[in-house]
N, C-alpha and C positions, 0 to 999 in steps of 0.2 A: 058341250064343254067346250070344245076346240074353238069352235066358233064363237063361242062368248069370249075366250080369250083372245080371238083375233081381232075380235070386234073391241073388245078394251084396250088391246094393245095401238089399233087404228085412229080409235079416238085419244089415248092418250099423247101420241105421237103429232096429230094434229092438233093439240091443248099445249103442247110445247113447242111448235112450230108456233104456235099465234103467241105464245107468249114470249119466245126469243124477240120476234118482230116489234114485239107491241115493245117491250124494253128498249128495242134499238133504236125506237124512232121517238120513244119516249126520251130519254134518258142517255144512251150513248151518242146518239148522233147531234143532239145538241152540245154534247161536250167535244164532240170529235171536230163540229162547226167551228166552236169556241176556241178550240186547240189549234185549228188551221187559220182563223182571224188574227191568235195571238203570234202564231209563226211570222204572218203575213207583216203585222205590226212591227214584230221584231226585225223582221228583214228589213223591211222601210225605215225603220229607225238606225240600224246599223248603216246600211247604204247611205242615209241620211248624213248620219256623224262621220264617217270614212270620208264622205266626198269632203265634208267640212273643214274636215281635219288637214285632209291634203292640200286644201287653199291655205290654210293657215298660217299665217307666219308674222314676227314682230315688227310691224309697221316704224320707220324711221321720223318719218313726219308726221303732224299732226292731222293734216288733209287724207292721208295712208289709212288711219283709224278709221275714219268717215267712210272711204268706198268699204273697207273690209266690213262695218258694220252693214252698210247696204247689201251686200253680198250675202250676209247671212238673214237678213229680213227676205231679201227674192227667194231663197233657199226655201224658207218657212212658209213663205206664201205659195210657193209652189206644191209642198207637201199638204196644204191644207187652200184649196184654191176657191172653197165656197167662202171663205172668210177673210176679212178684210183685216188688213196690218197697219197700224198705226205707229209713228216713233217721237215721242215728246221729249221736249228738253226743258229742264229748270230754268227760270230767270228770274230774281228779283221778285219772286215769292208766287209766280204764275208759272204755267206751263204751255211751252210753244211747240205748236206742231211743225217739225221738221222734216217727214217722208211719212208717205204712205203708199199703200198697193192693195188698191180693186176699183173697181168700178164703182160712181156716185152718181148720185139725180142730180146733187147741184155742187158743181167744183170749188172745195175749200182751198181757202187761201194760207198759202204756207208763212210760217213765222207768226202766225195769228194767236194770241193769248188766251189762255182758257185755265178756269178753275173748278176744282172739284176735289173734295177731302178724301177721297180715294187714294187719289194719285199721291197723294200725299203720305198718308197712311202706309200704302205699298213702297212708297222710296224710302222712307223712315224705317218700316220695320225691315226692308232687305228682304221680303218675300212675296212669292207669287198670290195674288190673289183673285178669287174665281166669283163671277155675278152674273149669276142663273137668267136673273131679272133685272136688266139695267132699271133702275129710279135714280137719277140726277137730278131731279128737282130744278132749281132756278138755277144751280151755279151757273156760274159766267161761260156761255156759250157752246156747252157740253152735249146738252139736250140739242141743239140745231145740228153741229157735228153728228152727233149718233145716228141722227134723225138723218141726213144726208148720207151715209152709208147702210142705213138701213140695219142699224147695232141696236141689240133689242139683249143681247148676251154680252158680257166681256169677261175677257181671260186678260189679269197684267202682270208683268215682272220687270222689276228692277235692274239695272247692271251696271256697274262703276265704268266710270272714264277714264279717261288719262288725268295724272297728276293736273290740279288745278282747275280742269275743265269741268261745266256745270254737268248736273245728276241728268241720267236718261232713262226711259219706260218706254217698255214694251206695250203696246195693247193689242191683242186679236180679240176682234168684234165679230159675232154672228148673227144669225136670225136667231137661233137656239143654243142651246149649252149639250148637243148630240155628240159635237166633236172636241169638246174640249178635255175628256180622258183621255184621248189620245193624243191631244196637243199638247198639255201638259208636261212630258218628258223631255217634248222637242222646246219647248218655251224654257224650261229649266236649263237645258244645256246650252241653247244657244247662248241665254243671258251668263250661265257659267263660263263659255269661250270667253264672249266680251270681257267679262271682270278680268279670267287669267290673261287674255292678250293684253286689257289695260294694263295690270300689272307689271307686265315684261314691257310694255311700251312705256312706262315710267320709267323704269331702270335703262332702258335702251336711250331716251329721249334724255337722261340724266346724265348717261356716261357719252350720250353726245355733244351735252351741252360741256361738258367738263373737258370732252377731248377737243371742243375748240377752244375751250377757255386754254386749255393746255399748248395746242397749237398757236396761238395767240400770244400766250406766256412766253412760249418757246420761241417766235418767231422772233419778239421782242428780245429776249436774251441773244438770239442770234446775230440780231443786228447790233446788240449793246456789244457782242465777245466779236463781229467783224469791226467796228469802229477801236474797241481795246486791243484786237489784234493789231488793226493797222498803226494805232499808237505804238504798238509793243514793237512791232518791226522797224518804225521810226526809230525808236527807242534803242532797239538792237543795232541797227545801222549807227549810231551814233556811239553807243558801248564800244563796239567794233572799232571804228576808227579810231576812238580814242587809246582803244588797246593797240591798233597797227600806230599809230603816234606814238606810243610810249615803247613798243616793242621795237621801231624802228632807230628811236632817238636813242636808247639804251644798248643800241648794238652796237658791230665793230664801227670805228671811225666816229665816235659821237661827240663830234665839236659844234659849235654852233650853227657854221652853214650846212652842214650835213642833216641836222636836227630839223633848221626852219623848211629844208628843201622837203624833207621826209612828210612835214606836217603838211606844209603847202601840197603836195600832190597830193596826199590823202583827200584831204578840204576839197580841192577842186574834183575829184572823184565823186566824192558821197554828193556835193550839189550842182555836178555836170557843169561847173563852171570853165570858162576858157580861159582865166586870166585869177592868177592868188599871189598876194605880197603880204607881206610883213612890211611894215614902215616903223622904223624904230628912232627912238630919240638919241638925236647925237648934242649932248651936254655941250659939247665944246663948240660946235657951229651953232648949234640952237634950229637946227634944223630938224625935218622928220625926212629920213632916208632911206632908201628899199634895200632891205637886208638881202645877201647874197642865198641865192636857191631858189627865188620867184620863179611860179610856176606860169607859162603862157607868155613871157616876155625875154628876149634876150639882154644880155648885159649892157649893149649898148644904149637901150631902152631904159634898162635900170639907173646907169649912171647919168640920163637926164633927167631923172625923177626926185629931186628934193625940194622940202616945201618949207621958208621958214615960219616957225610957229605964232608968227607974228600975222601971218597973211590968213585974216580969220573969212577971206574970201571961199577957202577950200572947204569943203564939206572934210575931206580927210583933219584938219588942223581942227576943225569946229569939234569932231568927235572926240579927237585929242585933249580939248582943252574944257569941254562940258560932260565928257564920257557917257554920252547919248549914243546911240546905236543909229546908222542912217542906211534908208533904202529910198532908190528912186528906180523907177521904172524905164526911163528914156535920158543916162546921164548927159548925153551931148547936144539936150535941147532943154536941159533945168538951169534954171539961175540959180540954183544954191548949189551949183558943181562948177569949177573951173573945167570948160568944153575942152580947153585944148590938152588936158591929160587925159581926158574920155579918149579925144579922138586918138592921141598918141598909142592908147593902148586898144582902139578901136572895139570899144563897149560902150552899150548900152544902158543895160541894166547893172546897178551896182549897189553891193551893201559894203557897209563900213562897219568895224564894230573898235570898242577901244580895248587895250591888251593891259589889263593891270596886274600889279602884283603885289596883293594886299592893300596897302592905302597910297602907293603909288605905280604912275602909271607910266608906261615904257616904250610905247607907241600904238599903233592901228593894224586892224587887220583889214585888208582892200580884197575884195570877191567881186569881179564882173562876169559879164556874159556879151558876145554879141548880138543875142536875141534880145527885143524891147519886151518889156512889162514880163520878166522869167520868173525871179524870185519872190519868195512867199515868205510871209511873217515868221511860219515854221522856219522856215532854212537859217531867219535870222537869228532866230533864237537857237537853233541849235548853234551858227558859227560864233555868238556870244560865250556858249558853254565851251567852245574849242579855243576861243581867244583865252578864257582865265586859263586853260591848261595850259594853252602856249607858252604863257607869260611864266607858269612855274617849273615850265619844261627849260625855257630860254634860261632860265636864272638857276635850272640844274645842270644843266649843258655847260653852262660858264663856268659854273661852279668846280664841274668835273674839270673840264679845260685847266681849270685853276690847279687842281689838286695834281693831274696829271703831270703838269710842268714842276708842282713839289716833287712829286715821287719820282720825277728823272733827274732832277737837281739832289734828292738823298741819295739816290740810286747810283748817281756819279760820285757823290762823297763819299758812299760806302764803299765805292770802288778804289777810290784813293787812297783812304783807311786800309784796307785790306793791301793794298800794293804798297803803303809806307810800313806797314807791320811787317811784311814779307821784306819789304828791304833792308828794313832795320834790324830785324831777327840775322836777317844773313849776314851783313856787316856787323852786330854784334858778337857773333858765333866764333868769329877768326879771332878777335883781338882775346875773349876769353879763354876760348882753347890755349891761347900762348900762355895769358896769366895761369890758367889751371896748369900746364905741363911746367913751368919754371917755378910753382910753388911743390908742387909734387917733388919736383928734384931737389929744393933746399928742404923738405920737410926729411925728404930721406936721409939728409945729412952727406951726400956726395960732395959739397962745397964747403965744407967746415962745419963743427960740430954750432948747436944755437943753445942758447941758454933757457931757462925754463919761459920767459917773460914772451923773448922771440918766437919759441913753440908755439907758447898761446895765441900769439898773435896771428900766426900763420893758420893755425887750426881755424881761426875765425874768418878769415880770408878764403882759406880754401871752401870751408860751409856756404858763404856767402859765394860764393863762384857757384857751387853746384846749383842752389836756389834759382841763381839768377839763370843758367843754362835750362833750368826743369823747366822756368817762367819762359824763356824765351823758345822751348819745345812745345810746350801748349799753346803759345801764341800761333806758332806755323801751323799746327795740328786743327787749331781753330780755324783761322785763315784759310785752309784747304779745307774745309769741312763746309763752310759757308760758301764757298766757291764753288767751281765744277769739279770737284775729287772722282776719280773712274775708282769705283771698289772691284778687286780682283775675286769675285763671287768663286767659291769652289763647295765641292760636298765635304763639309766639317764637323769632326766626332767632337760636340763641346765637352766630353768627359774629360777628353786627353787636353783640351784648351786649359781647364779649370784644372787638372793634374800639374800641367806645367807654371800656371801663375802660382798655385801654393807654394812650386819648388823654387819660384825667384824670391818669394816674400818671405821664406821658413829663417833666413838668416835675422832681416828684421825683426820677426816673431817672437824669435829667442832672444833677441838684445831686449824687447822691450817684456819679455815674459808672459805672451801671449799664446795660449793655445789653439791651435791653429787645426781643425778637424774637417776631414775630407767625407761629405755624407751623401754622395751620389747614387742613387738607388738603381742599381745594374747598369745595363747596354742604355742607353738612351738614345732616342733616332737621330739619323744625321740633319743637319741644316745647311743652307746656303749662306757663305759668311766666308767675309773676308777676314783669315786668321790673324794677319798682323792687330787691326783694327778692333775686333771684338777681343784679342787677347788683352788690348790695354784697356779695353772697359772693364774685363774683371779683374787685371791689375790694379784699377783704380780703385773699383770698390773693397778689393783687400787691404789695399794701402791705406786708405779712410778709416775702414775697420778697426786697423792696428793702430792708428795715430791718434784716432778721438774715441774708443773703447776703453785704454786708461791700462796701466802695469795690473798684470794677472788678470787680466779678462779671459773670455772663452768665445772663440769665432770659429761658427759652421758654415761649410759650403755645401748646399744641396741642390740637384736637380732633380727636375719631374717633367713626366710625359703627358701632357695636358690633351694628345690625341692629334689636334692639328696645329698643336705648339708645343715647345720644349720652354720648360722656366728655371732660370738659374737663380737664385740667393743667398745671398751674403749675409749670417745674423749675426749681431754680437749681443753681449749682455752689458753695454757700458750704460752712460747716461741718459740716453734718449733723446729724440728731439723734438720740442715744444710744436703744437700741431699749427698754431700761427705761422710757424718758420716750414715746415714741410713743404708747403705748395713752391717755395722759393729756393729749396735748396740746388735746383737744377739751373738756376738762370746764372749769368758770367758774372764771376769776380765776388758773388753772395757766399758771404761766411756767418756762422752762427754767432747771435751775441755772446753768448758764453765762452766760447773755445777760440775766437777770433783773435785775443791775447794770449793765448796760452799754448796754443799748437800752431805752427807754422804751417802757411800753403796760400794757394794762390789765385782760390776758390774758380777754379776752371776744370778739373778733372772732372765733375756730375756733367757740365755743362757740355763736355767733350762726350763723355758716356752718350747723353741723352741724344745729339745729333747722330753719332754713329750708330744707335740701335733705330734710330728712326729712317737713317738711310738705308737699312735693313727689313725695312718693313715692321721693325716690333714695335714695342713700348716697353717704358722703363716705370718703377714706381717706385715707394717708400713707405716702409709701415713703421711705425714708431709709438712707443708711450714714455715719456719721462719716471726715469728711473729703472724701468725694465727693458733697456737696450733697443736697438733699431734693425730693423730687415729691409734690405736694399735687394729688388728683384728687376729682371727683363725676361722678356719673352721675344722668341723669333720661331717663325712659323718653319714649319718641318719639311723638309726639302720633298719635294713630288716625283716622282719616278719618269 
């Protein structure tokens, strides 16, 4: 029994061993072989893709794309050496052979045209086509070509070219279709890569073209900017020259001689001239004479140059008469120029332009250089602009000179007037004082009794003497204020001055039955002031308010601290001042139309007040409405510690 079991076990083991190896050789081994082949094929394909991708780049030129295509074909042929690789390109309805890799029986010619419907079908469909048994029939030349390469099976795949380039087609030919299964992924990868690179190349080519266009446009723009910049620089120089001309002429010493000298110096510097002179027309002599201040010539040479305007042989005279600019490259040998004047100034290149003031010509501008053929038309144009400005500036400086003379004469007359007023006022004060004294003695009755008529007449004389004395005092004050009166500034309490002025005019206020109120707000900051003059300002404002507001009126004096200034206001409830008269009340001798014949006065009090306040660095003004009274205010700056 045991032996039987052992025999069965041996037979079973042998059967299992046999079955194992049977299955191993029959099923597992083919699978393992296929797996190893697949792994090797995958590894080869991976190496192929890695190597080709490492060499891939975006071509910057069309010929570089052709080189890259050839590289891919070489790598493809190297992977399948028993095949042949042909590259076709479509043009004018036919396909041309542009490259091939494989030995051949008869060497084919490149760029030979072929026709086969399969080429067109693959290209239009954009798909890989496989022909295990090539039958090309009688299509143009393809049978002969495939016969030369011993092609009996073909695998073809199209790919996109760069933009605007013809379509291309890769054909992998072999004696049989055995390698096509392995070759298909390679073909698809190569076609996909070349198409992708083509799209990138399209963008690169487009960007490069756009960059070139932009460079060209930028170059053109830069060139234009250079030209415009040169023009702007030239115009800037011209504008700078004009600015310097105006600045020089309107500066100190602005007379004709100084103005012309400044202009001619600037002109000579801008055009790099050796001589520049303005020849102005002298109507009395009928000649063109060199104006003082010429550049590059001495006074003795200037005095030698004067040309009658009837001498048309002179280029300066012709320019003066025709108003046309003149330029020459060699004045000493030019028949249109008087050579002796050119030699006198030692010049060769010469420019002459008219100096016109509106419709009137006043002379010419003559600019020269010791170098021959030196000046350009642009400089002549610039000189014309300068000449136009020169005419205006000469006229302006001439007017300025006349105005200066007139101002000096007026200043002299004003000084004489002030001296006359001062002298007359002093001379009048002495007899007026005498008259006032004797009238007072007579009115007092010390020299005998007076009848009522005599008393009335002498009272009128006394009042007239008082008004005349007041007028003379005002005239003297005004004369001193217009002159160089020196204020004695000191730290002053305006509140104290206001209280003093109210006390001074209180008797007059009671006589007029006017209620006078002090409305100052506490302690006011101190100001730097001359107490005599500022006190007189407050007195003037109070006296005016009492005189013009009428009997029974109310007058209030207020003071306000405004931080940087102290404001004093005298306000009444009188008849007020019309708006059109308010801006004139501070003028000398001005009196309101409504009160001029009713209230006595000289019209100098407010003018004196304004002058005093302004000399203190302050401001005075009026606020008034008809029927609602007036408010006169002045502000003085607070005294700084």
